Backbone of each chain as ProteinMPNN parsed JSONL, in Angstrom:
{"seq_chain_A": "XXXXXXXXXXXXXXXXXXXXXXXXXXXXXXXXXXXXXXXXXXXXXXXXXXXXXXXXXXXXXXXXXXXXXXXXXXXXXXXXXXXXXXXXXXXXXXX", "coords_chain_A": {"N_chain_A": [[-13.461, -9.487, 18.755], [-11.142, -8.378, 18.116], [-9.293, -10.662, 18.136], [-11.073, -12.054, 15.196], [-10.283, -9.889, 13.67], [-7.705, -10.577, 13.727], [-7.806, -12.996, 12.17], [-9.473, -12.344, 9.888], [-7.495, -11.426, 8.809], [-4.948, -13.263, 8.251], [-6.241, -15.014, 7.245], [-6.293, -13.087, 3.931], [-3.799, -12.84, 4.256], [-2.919, -15.132, 3.224], [-4.69, -15.37, 0.728], [-3.529, -13.708, -0.721], [-1.199, -15.106, -0.687], [-1.552, -17.243, -2.211], [-1.112, -16.052, -4.252], [1.285, -15.138, -4.514], [2.78, -17.222, -5.17], [1.975, -18.256, -7.123], [2.451, -16.103, -9.0], [2.878, -15.718, -12.959], [4.308, -13.993, -13.864], [7.778, -11.364, -12.801], [7.003, -8.764, -11.033], [4.385, -9.917, -11.052], [4.789, -11.152, -8.51], [6.294, -9.254, -7.104], [4.026, -7.26, -6.787], [2.64, -9.563, -4.732], [3.877, -9.876, -2.767], [4.633, -7.019, -1.953], [1.869, -6.625, -0.709], [1.263, -8.731, 1.434], [3.166, -7.145, 2.073], [2.182, -4.659, 3.838], [-0.118, -6.123, 4.893], [0.652, -6.982, 7.202], [1.473, -5.897, 8.548], [-0.67, -4.676, 9.057], [-1.232, -6.603, 10.611], [0.016, -6.383, 13.167], [-0.301, -4.515, 13.864], [-2.969, -4.847, 15.716], [-2.645, -7.568, 16.368], [-0.921, -5.569, 18.76], [-3.488, -4.167, 19.975], [-4.043, -6.516, 20.68], [-3.24, -8.053, 22.694], [-2.815, -6.206, 23.957], [-0.021, -4.238, 24.835], [0.771, -0.744, 22.924], [3.135, -0.428, 21.655], [3.575, -2.153, 21.079], [3.089, -0.292, 17.615], [4.601, 1.357, 17.031], [6.63, -0.884, 15.908], [4.771, -1.777, 13.427], [4.778, 0.489, 12.593], [7.596, 0.841, 11.295], [8.1, -1.345, 9.803], [6.344, -0.66, 8.01], [7.677, 1.292, 6.814], [9.716, 0.324, 5.62], [8.999, -1.996, 3.932], [8.552, -0.07, 1.772], [10.745, 1.051, 1.689], [12.341, -1.558, 0.604], [10.227, -2.788, -1.407], [10.377, -0.422, -3.358], [13.215, -1.184, -4.282], [14.004, -4.155, -4.573], [11.738, -2.956, -7.615], [13.374, -2.183, -8.599], [15.54, -3.538, -9.281], [15.062, -5.801, -10.133], [14.318, -4.048, -12.373], [16.245, -3.631, -13.494], [18.214, -5.172, -13.024], [20.29, -4.596, -11.758], [21.858, -2.864, -8.887], [22.741, -0.622, -9.513], [26.775, -0.318, -9.365], [29.543, 0.65, -7.583], [30.079, 2.094, -10.512], [31.873, 3.164, -13.56], [31.476, 2.93, -16.622], [28.459, 2.381, -16.427], [26.619, 4.733, -16.507], [23.819, 4.134, -16.815], [21.933, 3.823, -14.637], [20.8, 5.036, -12.494], [18.756, 6.549, -10.892]], "CA_chain_A": [[-13.283, -8.36, 17.762], [-9.761, -8.636, 17.933], [-9.643, -12.291, 16.466], [-11.877, -11.87, 13.994], [-9.82, -9.255, 12.232], [-6.849, -11.26, 13.527], [-7.526, -14.293, 11.555], [-9.794, -11.983, 8.322], [-5.735, -10.497, 8.015], [-4.338, -13.695, 8.212], [-6.899, -15.499, 5.164], [-6.562, -12.477, 3.01], [-2.285, -13.561, 3.875], [-2.958, -16.612, 2.952], [-4.712, -15.654, -0.272], [-2.076, -12.449, -1.587], [0.795, -15.196, -1.002], [-0.991, -17.468, -3.393], [-0.83, -15.428, -5.535], [2.811, -14.405, -4.691], [4.073, -18.9, -5.122], [1.398, -19.078, -8.923], [2.188, -15.352, -10.159], [3.543, -15.859, -13.596], [5.415, -12.784, -14.352], [7.9, -11.139, -11.138], [6.447, -8.072, -11.471], [3.537, -10.27, -9.811], [5.604, -11.566, -6.539], [6.737, -8.524, -6.502], [2.917, -7.228, -6.004], [1.95, -9.59, -3.998], [5.012, -8.711, -1.687], [3.459, -6.188, -1.08], [0.459, -6.365, -0.064], [1.217, -9.328, 1.83], [3.774, -6.328, 3.552], [1.148, -4.07, 4.575], [-0.879, -7.039, 4.923], [1.518, -8.193, 8.248], [1.732, -5.029, 9.056], [-2.482, -4.839, 9.528], [-1.526, -8.212, 11.795], [1.143, -6.106, 14.656], [-0.762, -3.325, 15.116], [-4.572, -5.4, 15.305], [-2.571, -8.239, 17.655], [-0.522, -5.069, 19.931], [-4.38, -3.82, 20.405], [-5.216, -7.794, 20.737], [-2.029, -8.527, 23.901], [-3.097, -5.008, 24.9], [0.779, -3.305, 24.403], [0.525, -0.35, 22.864], [4.218, 0.055, 21.727], [3.786, -2.512, 18.799], [2.473, 0.19, 16.696], [6.599, 1.647, 16.65], [7.336, -1.702, 14.587], [4.265, -2.184, 12.43], [4.875, 1.742, 12.206], [8.526, 1.158, 10.476], [7.559, -2.216, 8.259], [6.065, 0.131, 6.844], [8.661, 2.058, 5.983], [10.483, -1.172, 5.45], [8.064, -2.835, 3.409], [8.615, 0.668, 0.922], [12.109, 0.746, 0.452], [12.167, -3.524, -0.078], [9.704, -3.113, -2.867], [12.091, 0.053, -4.936], [15.017, -1.605, -4.849], [13.349, -4.677, -5.809], [11.732, -2.874, -8.381], [15.36, -1.374, -9.571], [16.948, -4.749, -9.567], [14.102, -6.256, -11.39], [14.198, -3.339, -13.732], [17.623, -3.241, -13.932], [19.156, -6.272, -13.37], [21.615, -3.896, -11.002], [21.338, -2.432, -8.328], [23.253, 0.165, -10.17], [26.644, 0.032, -7.306], [30.304, 1.826, -8.638], [30.618, 1.335, -11.991], [31.616, 4.342, -13.965], [30.942, 2.942, -17.164], [26.64, 2.426, -16.635], [25.795, 6.213, -16.166], [22.041, 5.371, -16.588], [21.42, 3.67, -13.234], [20.663, 5.915, -10.699], [16.923, 6.321, -10.047]], "C_chain_A": [[-11.931, -8.053, 17.169], [-9.437, -9.437, 16.731], [-10.798, -12.573, 15.823], [-11.142, -11.149, 13.53], [-8.781, -9.786, 12.469], [-6.653, -12.267, 12.33], [-8.767, -13.964, 9.838], [-8.319, -11.464, 8.28], [-5.193, -11.447, 7.551], [-5.335, -15.139, 6.09], [-6.479, -14.318, 4.094], [-4.51, -12.712, 3.305], [-1.829, -13.955, 3.363], [-3.038, -15.96, 0.949], [-3.856, -15.01, -1.125], [-1.16, -14.177, -2.206], [0.12, -16.533, -1.709], [-0.481, -17.37, -4.025], [0.702, -14.908, -6.166], [3.471, -15.993, -5.091], [3.642, -18.661, -6.835], [2.467, -17.872, -10.085], [3.656, -15.229, -11.093], [4.999, -14.432, -13.746], [6.755, -12.597, -12.864], [6.926, -10.415, -10.483], [4.389, -9.062, -11.042], [3.285, -10.718, -8.647], [5.682, -10.339, -6.372], [5.402, -7.702, -5.626], [2.861, -7.679, -4.883], [2.668, -9.874, -2.236], [4.116, -7.521, -1.006], [2.822, -5.553, -0.148], [0.597, -7.083, 1.326], [2.474, -8.018, 2.169], [3.272, -5.31, 4.161], [0.368, -4.65, 5.046], [-0.842, -6.627, 6.623], [1.448, -6.667, 8.487], [0.578, -4.377, 9.959], [-2.021, -5.556, 11.255], [-0.4, -7.728, 12.608], [0.905, -5.311, 15.291], [-2.208, -3.828, 15.714], [-3.923, -6.632, 16.816], [-0.838, -7.166, 19.042], [-2.132, -4.695, 20.608], [-5.084, -5.26, 21.345], [-4.405, -8.225, 22.707], [-1.796, -7.311, 24.729], [-1.62, -3.716, 25.659], [0.987, -2.903, 23.382], [2.052, -0.506, 21.676], [4.688, -1.049, 20.318], [3.638, -2.164, 17.673], [4.042, 0.114, 16.172], [6.677, 0.597, 15.767], [6.137, -1.632, 13.269], [4.268, -0.863, 11.587], [6.435, 2.153, 10.469], [9.341, 0.161, 9.653], [7.015, -1.873, 7.693], [7.17, 0.862, 6.084], [9.454, 1.76, 5.257], [10.586, -1.795, 4.396], [8.272, -1.593, 1.78], [9.941, 0.439, 0.173], [12.398, -0.231, 0.517], [11.99, -3.297, -1.52], [10.629, -2.321, -3.648], [13.098, -0.484, -5.138], [14.427, -2.204, -5.52], [12.825, -4.548, -6.917], [12.576, -2.801, -9.036], [15.786, -2.713, -9.545], [15.984, -5.86, -10.373], [13.422, -5.666, -13.55], [15.659, -3.423, -14.596], [19.088, -4.387, -13.987], [20.593, -5.743, -12.563], [21.283, -2.66, -10.338], [22.451, -0.348, -8.363], [25.017, 1.051, -9.044], [28.402, 0.764, -7.82], [31.436, 1.421, -10.129], [30.243, 2.414, -12.652], [30.931, 3.95, -15.37], [29.141, 2.823, -17.791], [26.545, 3.934, -16.153], [24.067, 6.014, -16.404], [21.765, 4.944, -15.832], [21.577, 3.868, -11.698], [19.455, 7.373, -9.955], [17.207, 5.795, -8.551]], "O_chain_A": [[-11.677, -7.604, 16.051], [-9.329, -9.336, 15.509], [-11.434, -13.575, 16.152], [-10.972, -11.609, 12.401], [-8.198, -9.793, 11.385], [-5.624, -12.366, 11.661], [-8.948, -14.802, 8.954], [-8.168, -10.915, 7.188], [-4.711, -11.227, 6.44], [-5.141, -15.58, 4.957], [-6.268, -14.911, 3.036], [-3.914, -12.716, 2.228], [-0.721, -13.736, 2.875], [-2.121, -15.993, 0.129], [-3.427, -15.546, -2.147], [-0.717, -14.467, -3.318], [1.039, -17.303, -1.989], [0.412, -18.039, -4.544], [1.15, -14.551, -7.255], [4.68, -16.003, -5.324], [4.479, -18.779, -7.729], [2.994, -18.13, -11.167], [4.797, -14.939, -10.735], [6.223, -14.311, -13.688], [6.77, -13.465, -11.991], [6.145, -10.879, -9.653], [3.389, -8.38, -10.818], [2.277, -10.778, -7.942], [5.099, -9.995, -5.343], [5.421, -7.475, -4.416], [2.945, -6.936, -3.906], [2.188, -9.998, -1.109], [3.357, -7.295, -0.063], [2.929, -4.645, 0.676], [0.233, -6.479, 2.336], [2.665, -8.404, 3.322], [3.902, -4.928, 5.147], [-0.254, -3.983, 5.874], [-1.787, -6.153, 7.254], [0.594, -7.047, 9.289], [0.669, -3.808, 11.047], [-2.292, -5.244, 12.414], [0.367, -8.65, 12.884], [1.233, -5.001, 16.436], [-2.687, -2.9, 16.366], [-4.45, -6.65, 17.928], [-0.066, -7.752, 19.801], [-2.17, -4.897, 21.822], [-5.995, -5.301, 22.172], [-5.078, -8.591, 23.67], [-1.058, -7.172, 25.705], [-1.794, -2.811, 26.475], [1.341, -3.695, 22.509], [1.609, -0.795, 20.564], [5.427, -1.006, 19.335], [3.813, -2.897, 16.7], [4.585, -0.655, 15.379], [6.815, 0.998, 14.612], [6.586, -1.438, 12.139], [3.955, -0.804, 10.398], [6.472, 2.887, 9.482], [10.427, 0.287, 9.088], [6.833, -2.445, 6.618], [7.361, 0.893, 4.868], [9.973, 2.454, 4.382], [11.618, -2.167, 3.839], [8.154, -2.154, 0.691], [10.279, 0.031, -0.938], [13.605, 0.01, 0.502], [12.771, -3.415, -2.465], [11.467, -2.817, -4.4], [13.853, -0.303, -6.093], [14.057, -1.838, -6.635], [12.99, -5.503, -7.677], [12.623, -3.35, -10.137], [16.894, -2.739, -10.08], [16.443, -6.661, -11.188], [12.912, -6.028, -14.61], [15.983, -3.322, -15.78], [20.19, -4.456, -14.531], [21.692, -6.285, -12.677], [20.69, -1.691, -10.812], [22.639, 0.576, -7.572], [24.991, 2.09, -8.385], [28.204, 1.626, -8.677], [32.508, 0.949, -10.51], [29.097, 2.861, -12.69], [29.838, 4.488, -15.543], [28.676, 3.029, -18.912], [26.299, 3.962, -14.947], [23.213, 6.896, -16.323], [20.709, 5.536, -15.612], [22.003, 3.427, -10.631], [19.388, 8.336, -9.191], [16.268, 5.564, -7.789]]}, "seq_chain_B": "XXXXXXXXXXXXXXXXXXXXXXXXXXXXXXXXXXXXXXXXXXXXXXXXXXXXXXXXXXXXXXXXXXXXXXXXXXXXXXXXXXXXXXXXXXXXXXXXXXXXXXXXXXXXXXXXXXX", "coords_chain_B": {"N_chain_B": [[-22.933, 5.429, 27.381], [-21.251, 6.318, 25.231], [-19.474, 4.419, 25.162], [-19.895, 2.317, 23.828], [-21.394, 3.198, 21.33], [-18.844, 3.587, 20.555], [-17.305, 0.982, 20.654], [-19.582, 0.209, 18.982], [-19.176, 0.957, 16.69], [-16.339, 1.043, 15.657], [-15.796, -1.732, 15.034], [-17.528, -2.212, 13.671], [-16.293, -1.009, 11.593], [-13.645, -2.348, 11.469], [-14.665, -4.489, 10.781], [-15.587, -4.486, 8.397], [-12.873, -3.528, 6.724], [-11.892, -5.92, 7.334], [-13.633, -7.367, 4.602], [-12.83, -6.218, 2.894], [-10.085, -6.264, 2.696], [-9.767, -9.194, 2.274], [-11.213, -9.235, 0.059], [-9.656, -7.345, -1.806], [-7.316, -9.748, -2.041], [-8.838, -11.858, -2.825], [-9.227, -10.077, -6.107], [-6.376, -10.143, -5.931], [-5.803, -12.44, -6.996], [-7.3, -14.223, -8.85], [-7.615, -11.388, -11.267], [-6.992, -10.723, -14.815], [-4.807, -10.077, -15.056], [-1.267, -8.768, -13.849], [-1.192, -5.799, -14.536], [-4.088, -4.974, -13.895], [-4.018, -6.526, -11.254], [-3.253, -4.683, -9.687], [-4.606, -3.15, -9.567], [-6.448, -4.748, -6.949], [-4.127, -4.98, -5.608], [-3.921, -1.584, -4.615], [-6.478, -2.031, -3.582], [-6.48, -3.419, -1.036], [-4.194, -1.959, 0.2], [-4.668, 0.475, 0.557], [-8.277, 0.966, 0.962], [-8.744, -1.226, 3.025], [-6.734, -1.376, 4.927], [-6.893, 1.728, 5.536], [-9.319, 1.262, 6.627], [-9.147, -0.563, 9.019], [-7.413, 0.417, 9.987], [-8.106, 2.382, 11.147], [-10.415, 2.023, 12.228], [-9.097, 0.92, 14.763], [-8.275, 3.14, 15.851], [-10.723, 3.734, 16.667], [-10.906, 2.622, 19.131], [-8.5, 2.848, 20.431], [-6.751, 2.934, 23.163], [-4.945, 5.53, 24.312], [-4.224, 8.58, 23.833], [-1.335, 9.705, 22.353], [-2.005, 6.12, 20.888], [-3.522, 6.96, 19.049], [-1.904, 8.902, 17.562], [0.146, 7.467, 16.248], [-1.572, 5.381, 15.149], [-2.381, 6.49, 12.865], [0.073, 8.252, 12.407], [0.786, 5.823, 10.293], [-1.29, 4.61, 8.721], [-0.919, 7.418, 6.974], [1.194, 6.964, 6.725], [1.647, 4.308, 4.551], [0.222, 5.497, 2.855], [1.234, 7.148, 1.41], [2.712, 5.86, 0.287], [2.238, 3.824, -0.928], [1.614, 4.334, -3.313], [3.437, 5.423, -4.828], [5.37, 2.88, -5.015], [3.778, 1.25, -6.63], [3.455, 2.412, -9.192], [6.412, 2.739, -9.418], [5.74, 0.185, -9.514], [4.303, -0.455, -12.249], [6.394, 1.064, -13.771], [8.084, -0.802, -13.992], [7.672, -2.689, -14.842], [6.802, -1.888, -17.486], [8.622, -1.983, -18.964], [9.822, -3.822, -18.461], [8.561, -4.892, -20.956], [5.946, -6.689, -20.042], [2.828, -6.507, -21.652], [-0.655, -5.052, -20.924], [-2.755, -7.09, -20.998], [-4.846, -6.608, -23.584], [-8.002, -8.614, -23.96], [-10.293, -9.858, -25.165], [-10.829, -9.707, -27.07], [-8.788, -8.762, -28.543], [-5.574, -10.617, -30.24], [-2.804, -10.957, -28.329], [0.114, -9.261, -28.839], [2.418, -9.45, -30.967], [6.128, -11.223, -29.807], [5.404, -10.172, -27.807], [5.67, -10.443, -24.39], [2.99, -12.103, -22.636], [0.725, -11.259, -19.944], [-1.31, -12.41, -19.736], [-2.622, -15.35, -18.229]], "CA_chain_B": [[-23.692, 5.565, 25.798], [-20.191, 6.957, 24.197], [-19.234, 3.469, 24.263], [-21.123, 1.497, 22.867], [-21.44, 3.513, 19.889], [-17.343, 3.282, 19.776], [-17.498, -0.34, 20.407], [-19.899, -0.337, 17.01], [-19.051, 1.737, 14.965], [-15.507, 0.166, 15.006], [-16.574, -3.463, 14.929], [-18.242, -2.166, 12.083], [-15.003, -0.315, 10.872], [-13.012, -3.305, 10.947], [-15.998, -5.218, 9.705], [-15.731, -3.809, 6.829], [-11.357, -3.699, 6.278], [-11.73, -7.064, 7.103], [-14.147, -8.037, 3.906], [-12.114, -5.083, 1.721], [-8.292, -7.471, 2.543], [-10.344, -10.66, 1.576], [-11.597, -9.241, -1.083], [-8.574, -7.457, -2.662], [-7.425, -10.784, -1.892], [-9.476, -12.62, -3.751], [-8.959, -10.163, -6.551], [-5.083, -10.549, -7.044], [-6.225, -13.799, -7.338], [-8.516, -14.353, -9.752], [-8.213, -10.799, -11.849], [-6.508, -11.464, -15.403], [-3.523, -9.017, -16.278], [-0.612, -7.805, -13.951], [-1.707, -4.42, -14.252], [-5.144, -5.045, -13.013], [-3.607, -7.02, -9.94], [-2.589, -3.616, -8.855], [-6.008, -2.504, -8.795], [-6.901, -5.683, -6.206], [-3.712, -4.571, -4.59], [-4.149, -1.101, -4.343], [-7.867, -1.439, -3.159], [-6.0, -3.462, 0.01], [-3.307, -0.26, 0.894], [-5.82, 2.424, 1.033], [-8.825, 0.496, 2.167], [-8.821, -2.239, 4.105], [-5.557, -0.247, 5.739], [-7.327, 2.486, 6.71], [-11.314, 0.887, 7.713], [-8.914, -0.988, 10.261], [-6.836, 1.313, 12.079], [-9.915, 3.376, 11.813], [-11.474, 0.78, 13.219], [-8.141, 0.675, 15.898], [-8.442, 4.549, 15.642], [-11.638, 4.087, 17.861], [-10.393, 1.566, 20.404], [-7.235, 3.248, 21.779], [-6.634, 4.33, 25.136], [-4.86, 6.985, 24.646], [-3.824, 10.269, 22.274], [-0.086, 8.739, 22.079], [-1.742, 5.456, 20.716], [-4.031, 7.272, 17.8], [-1.186, 9.173, 17.078], [0.855, 6.491, 15.29], [-1.751, 4.699, 13.792], [-2.431, 7.853, 12.396], [0.688, 8.218, 11.418], [1.112, 4.711, 9.979], [-2.097, 5.325, 7.282], [-0.3, 7.907, 6.855], [3.326, 6.157, 5.312], [0.775, 3.158, 4.081], [-0.823, 6.111, 1.732], [2.233, 8.152, 0.83], [4.535, 5.05, 0.392], [1.738, 2.828, -2.002], [1.073, 4.503, -5.072], [4.66, 5.656, -5.428], [5.805, 1.81, -4.745], [3.282, 0.474, -8.027], [3.913, 3.693, -9.712], [7.048, 2.467, -9.704], [6.012, -1.182, -10.168], [4.125, -0.44, -13.342], [7.497, 1.026, -14.864], [9.268, -1.876, -14.623], [6.1, -4.025, -15.627], [6.467, -1.798, -19.033], [9.941, -0.986, -19.238], [10.08, -5.144, -19.12], [7.609, -5.421, -22.02], [5.08, -6.957, -20.364], [1.87, -5.321, -22.041], [-1.317, -5.018, -20.664], [-4.204, -7.734, -21.218], [-6.441, -5.701, -23.565], [-9.122, -8.958, -23.626], [-10.375, -11.352, -25.94], [-10.606, -9.804, -28.857], [-7.463, -8.325, -29.953], [-4.842, -11.155, -29.998], [-1.831, -10.412, -28.048], [0.256, -9.009, -30.208], [3.395, -11.16, -31.217], [6.876, -10.605, -30.338], [5.643, -8.953, -26.165], [4.989, -11.12, -23.43], [2.16, -10.983, -22.998], [1.168, -11.513, -18.637], [-2.074, -12.92, -19.353], [-1.733, -16.149, -17.593]], "C_chain_B": [[-22.555, 5.165, 24.763], [-19.791, 5.877, 23.28], [-19.586, 2.984, 23.838], [-21.513, 1.438, 21.445], [-20.039, 3.227, 19.43], [-18.004, 1.821, 19.625], [-17.983, -0.795, 18.756], [-19.844, 0.164, 15.987], [-16.878, 0.807, 14.635], [-14.998, -1.068, 14.635], [-16.824, -3.236, 13.655], [-17.573, -1.356, 10.829], [-13.95, -1.636, 10.367], [-13.493, -5.053, 10.74], [-15.249, -5.35, 8.526], [-14.028, -3.828, 6.323], [-11.393, -5.171, 6.098], [-12.35, -8.06, 5.822], [-12.412, -7.173, 2.78], [-10.81, -6.326, 1.265], [-9.029, -8.338, 1.689], [-10.77, -9.929, 0.208], [-10.528, -8.664, -2.52], [-7.967, -8.543, -2.772], [-7.277, -11.765, -2.629], [-8.944, -11.48, -5.438], [-7.689, -10.678, -7.443], [-5.46, -11.847, -8.031], [-7.102, -14.243, -9.225], [-7.955, -12.866, -11.33], [-6.164, -11.328, -12.582], [-4.812, -10.947, -15.993], [-2.524, -8.809, -14.454], [-0.929, -6.151, -13.476], [-3.091, -3.987, -13.675], [-5.251, -5.184, -11.852], [-4.103, -5.371, -9.639], [-3.698, -2.276, -8.606], [-6.481, -3.291, -7.213], [-5.507, -4.601, -5.035], [-3.29, -3.264, -4.011], [-5.16, -0.364, -3.728], [-6.932, -1.8, -1.538], [-5.184, -2.009, 0.424], [-3.862, 0.308, 0.627], [-6.705, 2.03, 1.788], [-9.037, -0.256, 3.039], [-7.546, -1.724, 5.325], [-6.236, 1.016, 6.716], [-8.749, 2.219, 7.155], [-10.036, -0.009, 8.334], [-7.821, -0.443, 11.057], [-7.352, 2.939, 11.944], [-10.088, 2.936, 12.774], [-10.595, 0.973, 15.118], [-7.743, 1.649, 16.721], [-9.792, 4.726, 17.415], [-11.581, 3.813, 19.304], [-9.352, 2.311, 21.415], [-7.349, 3.801, 22.738], [-6.801, 5.229, 25.212], [-3.869, 7.842, 23.138], [-2.492, 9.223, 21.16], [-1.011, 6.901, 20.633], [-2.022, 5.447, 19.05], [-3.445, 7.823, 16.779], [0.105, 8.501, 16.473], [-0.154, 6.032, 14.874], [-3.018, 5.151, 13.018], [-1.85, 8.316, 11.204], [0.827, 6.668, 10.18], [-0.12, 4.783, 8.715], [-1.596, 6.364, 6.638], [1.149, 7.472, 5.599], [2.115, 6.107, 4.362], [0.392, 4.485, 2.643], [-0.022, 7.436, 0.725], [2.417, 6.959, -0.313], [3.207, 3.827, -0.751], [2.113, 3.136, -3.043], [3.222, 4.538, -5.135], [5.055, 3.88, -5.454], [4.772, 1.214, -6.66], [2.924, 2.057, -8.8], [4.795, 2.753, -10.131], [6.88, 0.879, -11.507], [5.745, -1.536, -12.06], [5.08, 0.168, -14.062], [8.064, 0.566, -15.562], [8.253, -2.751, -15.911], [6.607, -3.033, -17.578], [7.903, -2.279, -19.064], [10.515, -3.089, -19.655], [9.148, -6.151, -19.653], [6.62, -6.18, -21.754], [4.119, -6.243, -20.713], [0.624, -5.849, -21.853], [-2.142, -5.764, -21.877], [-5.717, -7.127, -21.884], [-7.602, -7.575, -24.295], [-9.174, -9.702, -24.984], [-10.862, -11.72, -26.938], [-9.39, -10.008, -29.733], [-6.296, -9.807, -29.876], [-3.478, -10.644, -29.347], [-0.902, -10.214, -29.16], [1.595, -10.461, -29.67], [4.977, -9.739, -30.423], [7.161, -9.941, -28.723], [5.115, -10.422, -25.545], [3.976, -10.678, -22.453], [1.698, -11.734, -21.092], [0.231, -12.804, -18.516], [-1.76, -14.826, -18.679], [-3.22, -17.636, -16.74]], "O_chain_B": [[-22.58, 4.299, 23.888], [-19.674, 5.782, 22.059], [-19.68, 3.514, 22.731], [-21.801, 0.524, 20.672], [-19.81, 2.765, 18.312], [-18.886, 1.489, 18.833], [-17.481, -1.474, 17.861], [-20.235, 0.0, 14.831], [-16.449, 0.228, 13.637], [-13.956, -1.33, 14.034], [-16.439, -3.898, 12.691], [-17.973, -1.122, 9.688], [-13.576, -1.847, 9.213], [-12.972, -6.161, 10.624], [-14.528, -6.178, 7.969], [-13.996, -4.304, 5.188], [-11.049, -5.713, 5.048], [-11.94, -9.216, 5.724], [-11.401, -7.642, 2.256], [-10.597, -6.958, 0.23], [-8.942, -8.246, 0.464], [-10.355, -10.521, -0.789], [-10.477, -9.119, -3.663], [-7.85, -8.701, -3.987], [-6.3, -12.396, -3.032], [-8.154, -12.149, -6.104], [-7.579, -11.18, -8.562], [-5.411, -12.086, -9.238], [-7.056, -14.418, -10.443], [-7.923, -13.369, -12.453], [-5.116, -11.734, -12.08], [-4.05, -11.302, -16.892], [-3.406, -8.671, -13.606], [-0.88, -5.586, -12.383], [-3.271, -2.912, -13.102], [-6.039, -4.552, -11.148], [-5.268, -5.049, -9.405], [-3.733, -1.209, -7.992], [-6.849, -2.531, -6.317], [-5.766, -3.84, -4.102], [-2.482, -3.307, -3.083], [-5.241, 0.819, -3.399], [-6.643, -0.836, -0.829], [-5.792, -1.086, 0.966], [-3.195, 1.237, 0.171], [-6.637, 2.273, 2.993], [-9.65, 0.18, 4.013], [-7.731, -1.823, 6.538], [-6.192, 1.238, 7.926], [-9.285, 2.935, 8.0], [-9.847, -0.475, 7.21], [-7.422, -0.654, 12.202], [-7.094, 4.051, 12.404], [-9.972, 3.296, 13.946], [-11.149, 1.095, 16.211], [-7.161, 1.535, 17.8], [-9.783, 5.336, 18.484], [-11.991, 4.431, 20.286], [-9.336, 2.37, 22.644], [-7.874, 4.844, 23.128], [-7.717, 5.924, 25.652], [-3.254, 7.639, 22.091], [-2.516, 8.562, 20.122], [-0.428, 6.75, 19.56], [-1.514, 4.778, 18.15], [-3.77, 7.703, 15.598], [1.081, 9.221, 16.265], [-0.003, 6.111, 13.655], [-4.077, 4.619, 12.686], [-2.222, 8.609, 10.068], [1.009, 7.03, 9.018], [0.362, 5.071, 7.619], [-1.846, 6.29, 5.435], [1.646, 7.614, 4.482], [1.616, 7.005, 3.684], [0.359, 4.078, 1.482], [-0.403, 8.216, -0.147], [2.288, 7.124, -1.526], [3.825, 2.92, -1.309], [2.847, 2.458, -3.762], [3.976, 3.63, -5.484], [4.858, 3.665, -6.65], [5.412, 0.873, -7.655], [1.798, 2.538, -8.669], [4.453, 1.939, -10.988], [7.184, 0.615, -12.671], [6.361, -2.255, -12.846], [4.878, -0.025, -15.261], [8.494, 0.736, -16.702], [8.212, -3.135, -17.08], [6.667, -3.664, -18.633], [7.915, -3.483, -19.32], [11.195, -3.533, -20.58], [8.877, -7.317, -19.363], [6.044, -6.629, -22.745], [4.192, -5.112, -20.232], [0.404, -6.944, -22.37], [-2.266, -5.442, -23.059], [-6.864, -7.061, -21.443], [-7.888, -7.362, -25.473], [-8.22, -10.037, -25.686], [-11.193, -12.743, -27.538], [-9.026, -10.661, -30.711], [-6.393, -10.003, -28.665], [-2.99, -9.732, -30.015], [-1.005, -10.807, -30.233], [1.742, -11.427, -28.922], [5.065, -8.511, -30.398], [8.205, -9.455, -28.29], [4.382, -11.252, -26.082], [3.882, -9.662, -21.765], [2.332, -12.76, -20.844], [0.432, -13.803, -17.824], [-0.648, -15.345, -18.782], [-2.825, -18.581, -16.057]]}, "name": "protein", "num_of_chains": 2, "seq": "XXXXXXXXXXXXXXXXXXXXXXXXXXXXXXXXXXXXXXXXXXXXXXXXXXXXXXXXXXXXXXXXXXXXXXXXXXXXXXXXXXXXXXXXXXXXXXXXXXXXXXXXXXXXXXXXXXXXXXXXXXXXXXXXXXXXXXXXXXXXXXXXXXXXXXXXXXXXXXXXXXXXXXXXXXXXXXXXXXXXXXXXXXXXXXXXXXXXXXXXXXXXXXXXXX"}
């Protein structure tokens, strides 16, 4: 049962990767990476159940948060082409 | 009796979750435009993740495992809309206009994301 789920999630990951590679705009790629991250979380959780070790869920939990933070950082970089470093004259990028 | 019910229900949830993930993946490939692809990505984040994690909760051996799973789905449901919203704003800021279908030609000067 868990094996079937893991295979299904892997297949969905493959589909999402194709969009990630083929995506014309950079926003398609960010979207594909976001979906890929969520599917990775699911794969880690299912693998934790598959191998009978529930401590994998902590890794999945951390991965969910890191996935979100990374996505916001990449989106900000794609939008401003700059992560808002310690430059005085650029006051607009405080997102 | 309850075990059989739990197994059947969780098996159903897992299969439905996998189907939702596949549909989301196919949606990401086939939909014509960045903004419509966000629906498919949202489908993966909410439906697929929710169903698979509910299926796992039904199979979880102890309470701590179930609480961790519920925490995971809560974080996914909180962060996914925010991330998609930020991405949509960034896409609009990058002058990627939504594809308005074949009847109206995409306006000049704006890189239509129809591909």
